[in-house]
Structures are given as C-alpha cells and as structure tokens.
N, C-alpha and C positions, 0 to 999 in steps of 0.2 A: 160298477162305475168304470167306465173305460178310460184308460190312460193312453195318450198319444205321445210318441217320441218325436220331438221336434228336431229337425236337422239344423245345425248351426248355419246361420247366414254366411255366405262367402265373404261378406264385408267384415266379419268378425275374425276371420282366420288370421289375417295379417297382424292386427293388434295383439292377438293371443301369442303369435309367434314372436312378436317384438318383446312382449313381457317375459316370455320364457328365456329369450336370449339375454335380456337385461338381468334376469335373476342369476344366470350363469356368469355374469360379468363381475362377480365379486372376488374371483380368484386372481392372485398376483404371484407370478413365478419369481424366482430369484430371492436372495436373502434380504431381509429388512436390516436397515443400518442400525448398528449398536455402537455406541462410543467405545473405542478400545480402552483398555486399562491404561491409566496415566501414571508414570513414575513420579510421585510427588513426595517430598520430604516434609516433615513437620516444621523444620527450621532451615534457614540458610546456613551455609558453611561458616561464613563470617558472622561475627556478633553484630547485631543491629539494634538500635533503640526501639522500644515498644511504641505502639500507637498506630493510628490509621495511616495507611500508605500514602506517600506523596503523590502516587499515581492517581488518587481520587480527586486531586485538585485540578481544575481546568488550567490551561497553560497561562492564562492572563493573571492567575493568582500565584503562579510560581515565579514569574519574572517581574522584577520591581522597576526596571528601567523603562520610563515612558517611551523613549525613542525605540527601544527594542520591541515593545508591545506594538507600536505602530508598524514597524517593519514586518512583524509576524502577521499582523492582520492584512497588510497589503499583499503579502505572499499568499495567504489563504484566498484572497480575492482574485489575484492575477496570475498565479503560477500556472504554467502551461502543462506541466506533468499532472497537476491536480485536475485540470480541466480534461485531460485525456482520460484519467481514471473515472471522472464523473460521466464522460461520454460512454465509457465501457459499461457503466451501470445502466444507462439508457438502452444500450445495445442488448444487454442481457435481459432487461425487462421486456423489450420487444420480442426477443427470442423466446422467453417464457410464454408470452401471450400467443406467439406463433405456434408453439408446441401444444399449448392448452386447447387451441381451436380444434385439434384432432379428436378431442373427447366429445364433440358435438356434431350433429348432422351437418352435411354440406349440401347446400341447395344452389343449383346452377340454373340459369334461365337461357333459353334459346328462342330466337325469333327469325323468321325468314319470309321471303316472297319469291315466287317462281313465275316466269312468263314462258309459255311453251306454245309453239305453233306447229300444228300437225297437218301434213298434206294428205288430203283425201280426194276421191273422185269428184266430190262436190266443190272442192276448193280448199282454201286454208282455214283450219279451225283453231282459233286461239284459245288457250287455256291459261287462266290466271288464278293463283291461290296464295293465301298467306297462312302462316301458322305461328302459334305462340305456345311454348312448352316449358315446363319446369322439371328438372331432374333432381332427385334426392338420393344422397349416398350416406350411409351411416354404418361405420364399422363397429361391431359389437366387440368390446374389449374383453374377450373371454379369458385371456391369460395375463391381463394386466400390462400388456406391452405399452399401450398409450399412457396409462397411469404412471408406469415406471419412467417413461420418457418425460412426462410432466414433472415428476418428482425430481429427476435429474436437472431439468431446466430451472426449477425453483431453487435448488441448492446452488447451482451455478450463479444465479442472481444474488443470493446471499453471499457467495464467495466474492463477487465483484464489489459488494458493499464493504466487506471487510478489507479488500484490497485498497479501496478508497481511504479507509481509516489508516492503513499502513502508510500510504503516501502522505496523508495529513500529518501523522505523528513524525514521520521522517522529515517532512518539510519544516515543521516547527523546530525540531531539534537542530536541523542543519542551519537554519537562519540564526538561531541562538548561538550555536557553536562558532559559526563564522563571525558573528558580531563580537563575541568575546575574543576571538583571535584578532580581529581588527583593533579592538581596544588595547590588546596586548602589544600589537605592533606600534600603535600610537604611543604607548608607554615606553617601549624600548627605543623608539625613535627619539622621544624626549630625553631619555637617559643618555643616548648617544650624543645628542646636540648639547646637552649640559656638560657632558664629559669633554666634548670638543672645545667648548669655551674655556673650561678649566685648563686643558692641556695647551691651548694657545697662550694663555696667561703664563704658564710655566715656560713655554718656548720663548716668550719675550724676555723672561728673566734670564734664561740660559744664554740667549743671544747677547744680552747686555753684559753678562759676566764674561762671555767669550771675548767680546770686544775690549773688555778691560783686562784681558789676559789672566783672568782668575780660573778658567776651566779650558779644557782642550776642545777641539772641534768634534771629537767623538761623542762627547756628552750632548752637544747641540744636535748631532745627528740622531742620537737616541731619543731626544725630545721630539724631533721631527717625525720619527717613526711612530711615536705615540699619537701624534696629531693625525697622521695619515690613517692609522688604524681606526680612529674614531670616525674620520671622514668616510672610510669604506663601509663601516657599520651603518652610518646614516643612509647610504645608498641602498644597502641590503634591505633595511626596514622600510624605506620608501617604496621599493619594488614590491615587497611582500604586502604592504598596505594597499597599494593600488590593485594588485591582483586579487586580494581578498574583497575589495570593493566591487570588482568586476564579477566575482563569483556570487556575491549577494545580489547584485543587480539582476543577474540571470534568474535567480530564485524569485525575484520580485516581478518577473516578466518585463524587465526594462532592458534597454541597451546599456552598456557599462557607463556608470556615472558615479559621482561622489555620493557617499552615504552619510546621512545625518547621524550625529553622535548624541548620546545622552550622558549617563553617568560614566565616570572613569572606571577603570578596572577595579580599583580599590574600593569604590563606592557601591559595587554590586552587592546586594544584600540577599543572603540565603540563610535558612535556618542552620544553627550550629550542629544540630543532630537531625538526621534525615531518616524517618521511619519508612520501611518498605512493605510492611504488611506480611501476610502469610504466603508461603510458596503456593498453596492451593489456589489462591486468588489469581495467580499469574495465568493459568491455563484458561480461565474464564474471561480474562481481560485482554491479553495480547491479541491484536487483530490478525497477525500473521499465523498464529496458532489456530484461531477460529476460521481463517481463510482456508488453511490446509485441511481442517476437519470438514468444512463444507464441500470442498473438492472431493474428499474421500467419500462423503455421503452421496454426492452426485454420481461418482464412478460406481459405487455399490449398486445404485439403481440401474445402471446400464447393464449390469449382469442380468437383471430381470428382463430387460428389453431383448437381449441376445437369447435368453432361454425361451422367451415367447415366440421368437422367430422359428423355433424348431417345430412348432405346432400350427395346425391350420388356422387361418383367419376367416371370420364369418362376417358378412356385410349384408345389409338390407338396402334394396334399391327401389326406387319408385319414379314413375314418369306420369305427368298429367299435363293436359293442354287442350287447345282448340285449334281447329283448322277450318278455313273459310274459302270456299270456291267462289271466286268473284265472277265467274263466267255465267252469263245469262241469269243474272239476279242473285247468284251465289247460293251455296249450300253450306251451312255451318254444322260442324261435327265436333264432338268432344271425344277425348281418348284418355284412358287411365291404365297404367300398368304397374304391377307390383312384382317384386322378385327378391331372391336371396342368392348370395354367392358364397361358395365355400372354396377356399384356395389354400392348399397346403403343400409342403415339400414332400417329394417322393424319393428322389435320389439326387444327391449333390456331392457325393464323395466325401462326406464328413465336413462339409464347409460350415454348416450351422454350428456343429459342435466346436469347431476351431474358433468360430466367432465368440462363443462363450468363454473359451480358454483365453482368448486375447483380452477380453474384458476382465477376467479374473486376474490375469497377470498385471494389467494396468492398475487394478485395485490394490494388488500387493505392493506395487511401486509407490502408490500414493499413501498407503499405510506406513511404509517405511519413511517416506518424506514427512509425514505428520509427526511420527515419533522423533525424527531427527530435528524437526522444527522446535519441538518441546525441549529437547536437550540443548539446542543452541540458545534458546530463550533463557534457560536457567544459567547457562554459562555466561551469557551477556550480563545478567543481573549480578551474578557473583563477581564478575570482572569489574563491573561498575561500583559495587559496594567496596571492594578492596581499593579501587582507584580513589574514591572519595576520601577514604580514611588515610591512605598513605600520602596522597598529594597534599592533604591538609597538614599532615605532620612534616612533610618535606618543606612546605611553604613556611611553617613556623621556624624550621631549622635555617632556611635561607635568609629569613629576616635577621636572625642572630648572626649569620655569616656576614650579612651586609654591614651590620653595626660594628662587628669586630674588624672587618676589612677597612671600613671608613676610618675608624679610629687609628688603626695601624698605619694607614697611608698618611694621615695627618701627622702622627708622631714621627714617622720616618722622614718626612720633609723637614720637620724641625731638627731632627738629628743630623740630616744632611746639611741643612743651613748652618748648623753649629760645627760642622766639620767632624762629626762623630761617626759617620757611615758613608758608604759610597752611593753614587747615583743609581747603581744597579739595584740596590735594595728599594729605593724609591720607585723605580720603574716596575719592579716585580709586584710591589704592594698596590700600586695604582692599577695595574692590570687585574689583580685579584679583586679590587673594589669594583671595577667596571664589570667584570665577569659575574661577580656576586649579585650586582643590581639587575643585570639582564636575566640571570637564572631565577632570581626571586620573582620577577615579573612573569616569566614563563611558568613557574610553579603555581602561581596564583591563577593564571589562566587555565592551566591543566586541572586544577582543583575545581574551578567553576564549571569547566566543560565536562568534567566527570559527573557533576550533579545533573547536568543536562542529559548525559548519556544514561545515567541511572533512571531518570524520569522516562526517557525513551524506552529503555529496556523493560521497564515495568508496564509499558503500554499506557503511559500517563495521559490523563485527561479524557479517557474514553471508558465509560462503564457500560457493560452489556446488560440490558434488562433480562430478568430470569425467563420471561416468555420467549425472548429471542434466542437465548442460549439453549433452550429445550424445545425449539420450534419443531413441530411435526409437519412434514411436507406433504402428508397424504391429503 
C-alpha cells in the first residue's frame, strides 16, 4: 500500500503560525500583585463598647435631624467636587477600554481612486482605476505587555471609584460638621442676646441708683462694659454664623444663602455608646486605603510592561482588497497579502533597563504611601474615639459649671443688693456664667462633631463586597 506525503496548503500556514503565536502568548513578565502585610491590632488603644461598627450604618441612619438629612442629600446630588470625581471615573473607564482594545486585532480600511493621463504618439491615453483594501494588524502579546497594561488600567479604574467614595464620605462629614457648627453658633448667639438683655436690665438699675446718688459712676461704667461685651459677642457669632452658611452653600452647589435649620444643638440625638468594630475591618472598608492599594496594584503591573519592552514584539499583518481598472470596460483584480513582523531592541545604552528601574522605584513609593495611609487611618480612628469620650465628659462637666456659675451669679446679686459684697464680685461671676454657657455649647458641638469624625474615620456608610475586595484584574 502506497502512502503519499501531502504538502500543507499555503493557506494553512498563516493560521498555524497564528495559533503557535497565541500559544506563546500565555507568558506575563513582571511581578504579580500580592497585598502587602498590614499592621493590624486585635483591639484599639482606647476602650470601646462591643457591637457592630457604626460605620456599617448608612449616613441617613446616623443623623436624626430631618433638615440635616435634606442638606446631605442635596450635597450628594449637586456638589461639584463629587461631580468631578464621577467624571474621573468615566475618564478612567474610557481609558481602560482604550487600553483593552490593544488586546484585539486592528482592522483599517482604505479606498481611493486615480485619474492618470499619459501622453503617447497616438495621443492622450486616460487611465482610471479605483481600489478598496483592508489592513489587519495584530500584535501577539508574547511577554504580557498588553495584558499588564490592561491590568494597570483596570486597577486605576477601581482606584477612581474608591476616590469617589472618599469624596462622598468627606462630603457627608463636612456637611454634618458645618451644620453642627452652625447650630452651635445659633446657640451661642442666642446666649449672647439673652445675656445682653439681662445686662441691659442691670444697667438700667445701676443708672437709676447712680441718679439717686446711691452708687458712683464707676459702677455704672462697669455695667456698661458688661453690656458692650455682650454686644461684641453677638457680632462675633453673627459673623461666624453667616460664614458657616456660606461654606455649607458651596458644598450644596449653591451661591451663598441662608441655610434651613432643624433640631437645635441639644436636640441632636446620637447613641450614648458608639461601637467601632474591629481594627481588621478598617483596612477593608476605608476607601482611601483601598484607593492606595489599587494604585499600588496598577503600578506593580507597569513593571511588567517595562520588562516586556526589553524583548522583541511580534505582530501579524494582512492586507486584502480589490482593484478595478475603469478604462475601456475595466478589469477587476483582487489581492491578498499575509506577513509577520518581529521588532526588538538591539542597543539603547540601557534605556529599557532604566525604564524597569523607574517603575520599580515608583512602586516602592506607592507601597510606602499605602502603608502610611493605613497608619494615618488608625490614628484618625484612635483620635476620634478619644475625642468622643473626652468631649462627652467635658460637656457633662460644663453643664455642672453652668449650673454653679448661674447660682453663684444670682446669689452674688442678692448679696450686692443687700450691701454684703462689692459690685466687682457680681461682675466677675456674671462673666463666669456667660463664659460657662458659651463653653458648654461649644463642648456639646465638639462632642457631636467628634461622632461625625469617628464615622468618617471608620469609612462609614460604605461596605466593600468581598468579590470587589479580592478582585482579580487578569
């Protein structure tokens, strides 16, 4: 039985070459990203109540003031910084698609027409032809250059999404903090106005007594000083209140205008004990930490891109088309061309190696920034925990101070009215009462704002799905 050896058809050479190149395309140079070890403690330094972290609550469940909720929602809808962050996500998504396109063949089309007149002995001979062609270019990703670039672009997209969450959390916290400051200035303005009314009453009494010759003019002047002190405090808090409204207006995407109020400062309701959860949860929740990690992963992939540029690139090309000679009835012809290109560096004075070292140095920078972001996050949480505890204790002490100062000021006036003490004692205790009331209001505002700061430090309101936290960009 005779066996004949068949020659492979030329039309099969190109597909075979393509399959062989694709088989080689499984290699990726450069390191694969591995999450660096994270310094996490089992507990926070300050003692905290047990329970699920307040950060697991959405912002609308944390704040009880209806007016504040409306302001936060408006800020989320209209804030310009948030819109910028959202536009950056769109840019990064488009950039990721732009980079991903290099993984696929590129097809270009060309068409044209020519009119040529040739002078001969017989006269002018016109020549007319048209052509239509398609060019195909496909780079075989032998060393993973294109896949590493795509990996970097995907991680950058994820980083912009985390940046958007950073802006969102910051915006919610800023609106809440400024609103609490506004209610504090409202409260201290009311205290100043009430104090002014009381001091005007005392001034009337002192002027009557001076007119009757019962006291000297110095005591009248001392009462006037008290009045003007209250008047100046009113202007201070009016100014602070207006400037705070202006700041809130900008966060809302408005021109400066009056801000609607809801509950008073004393009516703001928060849980008496605020659980913060486990420190290990912080690294998976804080968007700035996740953003820093995504940027580190993207930069790690760029090392592979730089490594791949040290080796030759291999591309397949093809051209197909038709040409039609329109002269004298025309003659149609088709053409087909297949080819391969190999391009690699030969000598560049170490430029490609320096490119790798540049990307490695940048990766080291981002690694340090990632670790620093984690340390700052833990510090902010610890600071907020101690702030909530100490400001609460301070506010309780300030309330006792107000009660004691008010009682002392009332008794001192009775003693002065009975001729048992000097007016200087009355003035001193009235100043203490005024100062105590102002300090108590500020301490309450600081306590409430520290809860907002704790919520922000914990990455409040944003939980990261496990599949996103461990996403593989391959």
